[in-house]
C-alpha positions as CSV (number, residue, x, y, z in Angstrom):
1,X,93.2,111.2,93.0
2,X,95.1,111.3,96.3
3,X,97.8,110.4,95.1
4,X,98.7,112.2,92.2
5,X,98.0,115.4,94.6
6,X,100.8,113.7,96.9
7,X,103.3,113.4,93.9
8,X,102.3,116.8,92.2
9,X,103.4,118.6,95.6
10,X,105.6,117.1,96.0
11,X,107.9,117.5,92.7
12,X,106.7,120.9,92.9
13,X,108.3,121.3,96.3
14,X,111.8,119.9,95.1
15,X,111.7,122.4,92.1
16,X,111.0,124.9,94.4
17,X,113.9,124.2,96.2
18,X,116.5,123.9,93.5
19,X,115.1,127.0,92.1
20,X,115.6,128.8,95.4
21,X,119.5,128.4,93.8
22,X,118.9,131.0,91.7
23,X,115.8,133.4,92.3
24,X,115.0,135.3,95.7
25,X,112.0,135.1,95.9
26,X,112.3,131.1,95.2
27,X,114.5,131.3,98.2
28,X,112.3,133.6,99.9
29,X,109.0,131.1,99.3
30,X,111.3,128.5,100.6
31,X,112.2,129.6,104.3
32,X,108.4,130.4,104.6
33,X,107.6,126.9,103.9
34,X,110.4,125.3,105.5
35,X,109.2,124.8,109.2
36,X,106.3,123.7,107.5
37,X,108.0,120.8,105.7
38,X,110.6,120.1,108.2
39,X,108.0,119.3,110.9
40,X,105.9,116.9,108.3
41,X,109.2,115.2,107.3
42,X,110.0,115.0,111.2
43,X,105.6,113.6,112.5
44,X,106.4,111.0,109.2
45,X,110.0,110.0,110.9
46,X,108.4,109.5,113.9
47,X,106.2,106.8,112.7
48,X,107.2,105.0,110.1
49,X,105.2,101.3,110.7
50,X,102.3,103.5,109.8
51,X,103.5,105.9,107.2
52,X,105.6,102.8,105.3
53,X,102.5,100.5,105.5
54,X,100.3,103.5,104.0
55,X,103.1,103.5,101.3
56,X,102.2,99.2,101.0
57,X,98.4,100.0,99.9
58,X,98.3,103.2,98.0
59,X,101.4,101.6,96.0
60,X,98.4,98.5,96.0
61,X,95.9,101.0,95.1
62,X,97.2,102.3,92.3
63,X,97.6,98.7,90.7
64,X,94.1,98.8,91.5
65,X,93.1,101.2,89.3
66,X,95.9,100.8,86.7
67,X,95.2,98.0,86.1
68,X,92.0,95.4,84.3
69,X,88.5,95.5,86.7
70,X,88.4,91.6,86.1
71,X,92.5,90.7,87.0
72,X,92.2,92.8,90.0
73,X,89.2,91.0,91.1
74,X,91.3,88.2,90.5
75,X,93.7,89.0,92.4
76,X,91.5,90.2,95.9
77,X,90.1,86.9,95.5
78,X,93.1,85.0,95.7
79,X,93.7,87.2,98.1
80,X,90.4,87.6,100.8
81,X,90.6,86.0,104.5
82,X,87.1,84.1,103.3
83,X,86.0,80.5,104.4
84,X,87.2,79.4,102.0
85,X,91.0,80.8,101.1
86,X,92.0,80.9,105.2
87,X,91.3,76.9,104.8
88,X,93.9,76.9,101.8
89,X,96.5,79.0,102.9
90,X,96.1,80.4,106.2
91,X,99.2,82.3,106.9
92,X,100.0,83.7,103.3
93,X,96.1,85.2,103.0
94,X,95.7,86.8,106.2
95,X,99.5,88.4,105.4
96,X,98.3,89.7,102.2
97,X,94.9,90.6,103.0
98,X,95.5,93.4,104.6
99,X,97.9,95.0,102.0
100,X,94.3,96.0,99.8
101,X,92.6,98.9,99.7
102,X,89.1,96.8,99.6
103,X,86.4,98.1,96.6
104,X,89.3,99.1,93.4
105,X,90.9,101.5,96.0
106,X,87.5,103.4,97.0
107,X,88.1,105.6,99.9
108,X,92.0,105.7,100.1
109,X,92.1,109.6,100.8
110,X,89.7,108.8,104.0
111,X,92.4,105.9,104.9
112,X,95.3,108.0,104.8
113,X,94.0,110.8,106.6
114,X,93.0,108.4,109.4
115,X,96.7,106.7,109.6
116,X,97.8,109.7,108.7
117,X,96.7,111.0,112.2
118,X,95.5,109.0,114.4
119,X,97.4,106.3,113.8
120,X,101.0,107.9,113.4
121,X,99.8,109.4,116.9
122,X,99.0,106.0,118.3
123,X,102.4,105.0,117.0
124,X,104.5,107.7,118.9
125,X,103.2,106.9,122.1
126,X,103.2,103.3,121.9
127,X,106.5,103.2,119.5
128,X,106.5,100.7,115.9
129,X,106.7,98.0,117.5
130,X,103.5,97.9,120.2
131,X,101.9,99.6,117.4
132,X,102.9,96.4,114.5
133,X,101.5,94.2,117.4
134,X,98.0,96.3,117.7
135,X,97.8,96.3,114.2
136,X,98.8,93.1,113.4
137,X,96.4,91.5,115.7
138,X,93.2,93.4,114.9
139,X,93.8,92.0,111.6
140,X,94.3,88.4,112.2
141,X,92.8,88.3,115.1
142,X,89.7,90.0,113.7
143,X,89.9,87.8,110.8
144,X,89.6,84.3,112.6
145,X,86.7,85.3,114.9
146,X,84.7,86.6,112.0
147,X,86.1,83.5,110.2
148,X,84.9,81.3,113.2
149,X,81.6,83.2,113.6
150,X,80.8,83.6,109.4
151,X,81.7,79.4,109.6
152,X,78.9,79.3,112.5
153,X,76.1,81.3,110.7
154,X,76.7,79.2,107.8
155,X,75.8,75.5,109.0
156,X,72.9,77.0,110.8
157,X,71.6,78.7,107.6
158,X,71.8,82.2,108.8
159,X,74.5,82.7,106.2
160,X,74.3,81.1,102.2
161,X,77.1,79.4,101.6
162,X,78.9,81.6,99.2
163,X,79.5,83.7,101.7
164,X,82.7,81.6,102.1
165,X,83.9,82.2,99.1
166,X,83.4,86.1,99.1
167,X,85.7,89.1,98.1
168,X,86.9,90.1,102.5
169,X,90.2,92.3,101.7
170,X,91.7,95.8,103.2
171,X,93.5,97.6,105.6
172,X,90.0,98.2,107.8
173,X,90.3,96.3,110.6
174,X,94.0,97.4,111.1
175,X,92.8,100.5,111.6
176,X,89.6,100.2,113.8
177,X,92.4,98.1,116.5
178,X,95.2,100.7,115.4
179,X,91.8,103.6,116.4
180,X,91.0,102.1,119.1
181,X,94.2,101.3,120.9
182,X,95.2,105.1,119.7
183,X,91.4,106.1,122.7
184,X,93.2,104.3,125.0
185,X,95.5,106.3,125.4
186,X,93.7,109.5,124.6
187,X,93.2,112.3,128.4
188,X,89.9,114.4,128.9
189,X,87.9,115.1,125.8
190,X,89.9,113.6,123.5
191,X,89.5,110.0,125.0
192,X,85.0,111.4,125.2
193,X,85.5,112.6,121.6
194,X,87.2,109.1,119.9
195,X,84.9,106.9,122.0
196,X,82.0,108.6,120.3
197,X,84.1,108.5,117.3
198,X,84.3,104.5,117.1
199,X,81.2,104.0,118.2
200,X,79.4,106.2,115.3
201,X,82.4,103.7,113.0
202,X,81.4,100.6,114.8
203,X,78.7,100.2,116.4
204,X,76.2,101.9,114.9
205,X,76.7,99.6,111.9
206,X,76.2,96.7,114.1
207,X,73.0,98.4,115.5
208,X,71.2,98.9,112.3
209,X,72.6,96.7,109.2
210,X,74.3,94.0,111.2
211,X,76.1,92.2,108.7
212,X,79.0,90.0,109.0
213,X,81.2,92.9,107.6
214,X,79.8,94.9,110.3
215,X,80.3,92.2,113.3
216,X,84.3,91.9,111.8
217,X,85.2,95.7,112.4
218,X,84.1,95.2,116.0
219,X,85.5,92.7,116.4
220,X,88.5,93.7,115.3
221,X,88.5,97.0,116.4
222,X,88.2,95.1,120.3
223,X,91.2,92.4,119.4
224,X,93.2,95.9,118.6
225,X,92.1,97.3,122.1
226,X,93.3,93.7,123.7
227,X,96.4,94.1,122.5
228,X,97.0,97.1,123.1
229,X,95.3,96.6,126.5
230,X,97.7,94.0,127.0
231,X,101.3,95.7,126.0
232,X,100.6,98.2,128.1
233,X,101.6,96.4,130.8
234,X,104.8,95.6,128.9
235,X,105.7,98.5,129.9
236,X,105.0,102.7,130.4
237,X,104.1,104.7,126.7
238,X,106.6,106.1,125.9
239,X,107.9,110.3,125.3
240,X,106.1,111.3,121.9
241,X,109.7,112.5,119.6
242,X,109.5,116.2,119.5
243,X,108.7,117.4,116.5
244,X,112.3,119.3,114.7
245,X,112.7,122.7,115.5
246,X,112.7,125.8,112.5
247,X,115.4,125.9,110.4
248,X,118.0,128.4,110.7
249,X,117.4,130.7,107.7
250,X,120.3,130.8,105.6
251,X,121.7,133.9,104.3
252,X,121.2,135.5,101.1
253,X,124.7,134.6,99.8
254,X,124.7,130.8,100.8
255,X,122.7,128.6,98.5
256,X,119.7,127.3,100.3
257,X,119.6,123.5,101.6
258,X,117.4,121.9,102.9
């Protein structure tokens, strides 16, 4: 539904722009909306890593929702960062598992909102290269630490052997690690609010449910935070690029070219 709505709005906007060349009413509406669309465009272009990643996992979600469920179950199991697959092909698994939204693409809207706002904001401050390293560290090291903990729990009998073959994919490790990095560079009440939200998202599930997956999110959060702290030593934060100024409205005699 989220993907469909975005597609419909995009098509409607370009149709409106085309109509604005011939209809005064459409031209006036384009002129009113253009400052907002210009800022939205500037926001997307200022965080290319985040929005490219969003496009990839959104595309994989579309595949999940339009393909036979058994096929998707097989694909996600093959791309899972569980103990069995990590032992078989760790590099491929750690790469591909980050591009699938878990549970057949559920909660896609939530991921898009968080990445499109909080994580994109963080990329504007850290810069794209450092943000890429933060997200990758959260996913890779979070997955490896979770797998090591999982292996120890299985060997001691605290977890059943079948956990080694469980499906474990998703963008959530990248999400929580990147959000932790964002909170690190917030200030004042925003940092306090961000810390509380992170505790609710990551800390409370560990305390209440204490599943291996909850611990994995906590480890990914700590890995992303550690990477952000180390990368800040490499240089100061980037001054966020300004959003594009409002467009100069063309005269009625000129065609609208946005």
